[in-house]
C-alpha positions in Angstrom: 31.4 -11.9 -14.3 29.1 -12.9 -16.1 27.5 -10.8 -19.1 24.1 -11.0 -20.6 23.8 -11.5 -24.2 27.4 -10.6 -25.1 26.4 -6.9 -24.5 29.2 -7.1 -21.8 27.0 -5.9 -19.5 26.3 -6.9 -15.8 23.1 -6.7 -15.0 22.1 -4.3 -11.9 25.4 -3.2 -11.9 26.7 -1.8 -15.0 23.1 -1.9 -16.9 20.9 -0.6 -14.4 17.3 -1.9 -16.4 14.6 -0.1 -17.0 15.0 2.0 -14.0 17.7 3.8 -15.9 14.9 5.0 -18.7 12.6 6.6 -15.6 12.8 10.5 -15.6 11.3 13.0 -13.6 7.5 13.6 -14.7 6.7 10.8 -17.0 3.0 8.9 -15.9 3.3 6.2 -14.3 0.9 3.0 -14.4 0.7 0.1 -12.1 0.1 -3.6 -13.5 -3.6 -3.3 -14.5 -3.2 -0.2 -15.8 -4.3 2.7 -13.6 -2.7 5.9 -14.0 -0.7 6.3 -10.7 0.6 9.5 -10.9 4.3 10.9 -12.0 7.6 10.1 -11.1 8.9 13.1 -8.8 11.7 11.1 -7.7 14.7 8.9 -8.9 17.1 6.9 -8.1 19.0 4.7 -9.7 20.9 1.9 -6.9 23.3 0.0 -6.3 22.9 -3.9 -7.0 26.3 -4.7 -5.7 26.2 -2.7 -2.7 25.5 -5.0 0.9 24.6 -1.8 3.0 22.5 0.8 1.9 26.4 3.3 3.1 26.9 5.9 1.0 23.3 5.6 -1.0 22.3 8.6 0.4 22.8 12.2 -1.0 25.3 12.7 -3.6 28.6 15.1 -3.2 27.3 15.9 -7.0 24.9 17.4 -5.3 24.3 21.7 -5.6 24.2 23.5 -2.1 20.5 24.6 -3.1 19.4 20.9 -3.4 21.1 19.9 -0.2 19.3 22.5 1.0 16.4 21.8 -0.3 16.9 17.7 0.5 17.6 18.3 4.0 14.6 20.4 4.9 12.2 17.4 3.2 14.0 15.3 5.0 15.8 11.7 4.4 14.3 10.0 1.1 12.9 7.0 0.8 10.4 8.4 3.4 9.7 5.1 4.4 10.2 2.6 7.8 14.4 2.5 7.9 15.1 -1.5 7.1 12.2 -0.7 3.6 14.6 2.2 2.9 17.7 0.6 3.2 16.7 -1.8 0.3 15.4 0.7 -1.8 18.3 2.3 -1.4 20.5 -0.5 -2.2 18.3 -1.5 -5.9 16.9 2.0 -6.6 13.7 3.1 -6.5 10.9 5.2 -7.8 8.8 7.9 -6.2 5.2 8.3 -7.5 3.6 11.7 -6.8 -0.3 10.9 -6.5 -2.1 12.2 -9.3 -4.9 12.8 -6.7 -4.0 16.4 -4.3 -3.8 15.7 -0.5 -2.6 11.8 -1.7 0.9 10.6 -0.4 3.7 9.3 -2.7 4.4 5.9 -3.3 7.7 4.5 -3.9 8.5 1.7 -6.5 11.7 -0.4 -6.2 13.5 -0.7 -9.0 12.4 -4.4 -9.3 8.6 -3.8 -9.5 8.7 -1.8 -12.6 7.9 -3.8 -15.7 9.3 -0.7 -18.7 9.5 2.2 -20.0 8.2 2.8 -23.2 6.8 6.8 -24.6 7.2 8.5 -21.7 5.6 6.1 -19.1 7.0 4.2 -16.9 4.8 0.5 -16.0 4.9 -1.2 -12.9 5.0 -5.4 -12.1 2.8 -4.8 -9.0 -0.6 -3.2 -8.4 -0.8 0.4 -6.1 -1.7 -1.9 -3.5 1.6 -3.0 -3.5 3.7 0.0 -3.1 5.6 1.7 -0.2 3.7 4.8 1.0 5.4 7.6 1.9 5.3 8.0 5.7 
């Protein structure tokens, strides 16, 4: 397998990229610098996965966590084909800073970087998937 910069890490497999530094509660800016909200959930995907099988709820989630996840419904809450892509590549769920607005999802590939507790995206808000 190819290594990047002699680190011994295979991009997307051993090194998840910027999404690996994302944490719940961080502020999110789009590519124009507009504040979109805060990170509500982070899912690091498996870049080597061919399907989304096995990408949903982990066995390591507590019983309470399972109950909450089941009650809320499966994540990501988008059209099925897009959900499978997001599960494979990873995603960040962004809770809007405006009340009564739907959450949005940014795929791992849409994250430009993370610095000082702020997630910056490569795309503007209109390129994000909205929660259904």
